[in-house]
N, C-alpha and C positions, 0 to 999 in steps of 0.2 A: 826261601819260602816266598810264594807269590802273594801279591796284594789281592784283597777282596774285590770282587767284581761289582759290589754294591757301592755306589757313590752316594754322597750326601743328597744330591739332586734326585736320584732315583728313589731314595728313601722318602723324601718329601712328597714326590708324586704319588707314591704308593699310599702314604698316609691320607692325602687329599681324596684319593679314589675310594678308600675304605670309609672315610667320613661321609662322602657323598652317598655311598651305598647305604650307610646306616640311616642318614636323614631321609632317604627315599623310602626305606623300610618303615620308619616311624610315621611318615605321612600316610602310607598305605594302611597301617594299623589304625591310625586315627580315623581315616575315612570309613573303615569297616566297623569301627565302634559307634560311629554316629548313626542315629536312625535316619532312614531314607525318607524322602518326601512321600507323604502318605497318598498323595493323589492330586486331583484337580483342585480341590478346595484350598490347598496350601499355595497353589500357583496364582490364584485370583488376586487382582488388586482392584481397588475402588478409587473413584475420583470424588473428592469432596466438593462442597459448594464454591470453594475458592480455586478449583482446578488443580489441586495437589493430589498426588496418588498416595493412598494409604492401604493398609492391610485389613482395616476394620470396615464392615459394611455400614452404609449410611443409616441414620436414624429414621425409621418410617414415619415418626410423628412430624418431621420437617418436610415431608413430601408435599409438593405443590402440583395440583392437577391443572393441566392446560388443555383447553378445547382446541381441536385442530382448526375449527372455523374462525377462531380469534387470531390466528396467525396470518398476517398479511405479507405477501411476497411482492417485491417490486417497489416502485416509487409511489408514494401516496398521492392521491389526486389533490390538486390545489383547491383550496377553499378561500373564499373572500378575495378572489383575484380582481383587482381593479382594472377596468378597461383603460389602457393607456392610449391616448390619441396618437396614432402613428404619424400624422402630419405635423411637422414642426415648422416654426417660423424663425427666420433669421435674416442676416444681412451679409452680402458678399464682401468679405474683407480684402481678398486678393483674387485676381483672375488673369491669367496669361493666355491671350488668344493664340499666340504663335505655338506655344507648347501644349495648350488644350487642357489645362488644369488650374485649380484654384482652391480657395478655402472659404467656408461659410461659417460665420459665428452665430450660434444659436442665441435667441433673445433671452430665454429663461435662465439657462445655466452658464452662458458666456463661454461655452466650449466651442472649439474650432473643429470642423470636419472637412476632410478632403472631398473635393468634387472633381469629376472628370467630364470632359466635353461629351462623352458618349452617354452620360446619364442626364443630360439636359433635354428638356422638352422645347425650350426656346432659348434664344441667345441672352446672355447676361453680361453685365459689366460691373465694375467695382461700385460699391455703395447701393446696389439694388436690393430692395426688400424681396425676399423669396420664401416660398414654402417648399419643404422637402421632407423626404423620409430617409431613414437610416438602414443600411445593410452592412453586414460584416464583410469586410474585404480582407485581402491577404495581410495587411499591416494594421488593421483596426477598422473602426466604423467609417463608412463612406456615405456621403449624401447622394441619394438617387432620386429620380423623378422630380427634378428641380424645376419650379415654375415661378415666374415673376408674380408679385402680388400687386 
């Protein structure tokens, strides 16, 4: 007599296939038994005052009315801006004639600023008292329009 053609492995595969088919059928029945979404109202979500999404509409008593004229766009205008004297006073700390640059130390803040020969109105040497203005350069503030005092 011959052996059966069904092996243990074939039996296990068939059991898994039947189990999968039954699970799929059960899911299908479950979906059919659930009520469908009734419409647009069930799909709406709301945002509360804290930015969280909820399914309940906001309380109308907490509503805040904002006038469109009260909303300001852009940068607010400066108020109480003090006029700063653009001309500053200082002393030449270092100046190299050969290389054409030096540093000026401001009297009030004791900050040092770079000065180039191209921004001089007259020749200067070390320890000269000068007046100057500041401009933004590629590496920071530079003294420009430098004059002896």
